[in-house]
Steps between C-alpha positions, in 0.01 A plus 500: 500500500868426456564751791849576612602585868794749513494557871783683659686411820239520790739726693443761241133510561391842598278562809120552446521869583766602244522236244361699219720809551766472766578881488138602589247382751160373390316798649702754305329428161174320591178632353324732732206314663330833547496572150340163410240532769419859386458372134260211613292748709460760216426263216171305427522128408639462155288370213634212298628618156502302187848372466613143439613327816849465373524869451367571846795296641747679286358851592502408867869420471565822316303715735699361807821565320403864449391540861842339606687735281308796631567399861865464431518834334323673789737323748809626309364842484427507872857384577658763275296789618537445875165507693235292346238697309134502606315180418315508167275257327596286209423658160132480382569232245593258783218576731310168457508195736644196299290190451585224252204589279471875525836604349392644180405808691850551658674616181216699345127569527230410244711233306250207457514216249118433492449677176309370196815395325592279808208271472582129591701333226342264246575143479775574252693725732441396853254217570612153592338160515586187698719372217744794561550380858650163406837606362537772769430265781753252351771775474429619844509146648855477340605836633365403848706175490825689416429768757435245766842337467761565768503587871368803653747772602568604862433870490557682827273785612814740504575425132373657180359375175688663205349543157633668199264557207463686173189691517283704247144634564245743353428829666120560462478849662426674172235254400715324253759246556854659507735218528823552701851388383645185637634538865721280711355473843649325811303437823572361842200394713523424857380168640406629848140392536420860616303705498778718362523862402819438293439206256847518331688692242453553118769622264455658160709718291763499762272633764419290813176571691328334784177300444251643741184340652193493287304827509249480787706234702588753773622220722702345219422236234479131607610202297228382263371526139625860464831413676570136434790382709659152460339409832154617390533327166602171689175527702262503202301188429664244255179353387414691181140517551532617857757762392279620223215541743744684742600740219154579391399574868814732538458701179265791534181501298407768267190557279723593208798273525470149361538272793684225337739741331572663838599161656716403192681832540542436872669180425716667235617755759639226712708337232867572408679505838624266754215268603442176678472223245189348626322847499619570146355158387181558663466854355538373147252226546265741652530735194403219284157484654428870417254522214637658181865401539674398183829384365714695243752273323744792464553827670774761582579667824615868527859406424410308189546147660263255312299248700164343545227699684183474702251780417166642596288769328331759713195524272362795704789737419649346189839394656690185481750389770775243412723304728815397308701183594834365380413230251772262635483513889152678516646764744292823503661769284266785530156634412338752286150667452385663182187612318344225266255741353464882454397682819498873602841429647654400165505266206510118516847396576574801725728383802350564834775346738785248461767361727782254436669327812875531477614370843357398838665396813504501875750755647597607852513881433275734325676681229748217426454320169593135452841429355377408157165518320288180445421619146652773289 
């Protein structure tokens, strides 16, 4: 994975209680547990909505950023106005418990991809036979071998995994894909096993905000598939068949979501950061065993870097997801998802989401960037 450790002097390590923001205590800007419990009490269980699993993951991240921004705004307002105003619920658009496969309902209601023009793709657009798997498996075997080189890093629980990415995604609230401009996003994720109410920091457009626990995790979010720490990644099985079975077991089932695609996207969500070499190698070999995975001889990431790609078509929703790798050293460059046929969200070729990894490292302090970028 060509990871780089840029740890600072251990003496600079912040304490667990104030490492995210030394000037404020954790409790000053933590999300109100009472609000969350009130939300859960008032709402019925959500109904799964027809969105590709890759979009569910991106909408989940966007939703949590909106909640974190709202909470920060409310905290600033309370500080500037003196006595804290009476507690109020989050706005109606956010009154839905989050689950990995029920996130289409979080941004809007009534948006469903199960229309006549979204029937499963034909053999020309999305179906794959066994022959397609051979070049993909060979490429993933090479990527696995490259990712497995080197020694595992020693990442302490009081450190943070830093990631800088270029991000672009489609907003689907109007019923049509409205693609955002390219954004530069930095994040620092805590390596404490948890459960944690404060997961780290994120910085975008010059604004730094806390990353709060997942909605519904009133006691905090523990390390795991939704909060993959280096320690948790190190604990995963390194046998690819065992690892794949584990990921299928941990990925929620849905009547609408294509199961194989959901697991493929889950693996994709783990790529691009600091990772134990043995785990990275196993993930790629596990991906080679997912039906429908193919090789693309050439592809470009969000920044225009050209590489080779591993792809999979979600034939239920007409969206293709690509993982792009450097053609020389086979490091992960980024991913993108786009429509490969016309759907109600847009025409074939419409971008749904994309990210390009610019830098990743281990740092001692949240909010502190490495001295130099791995890739520019």
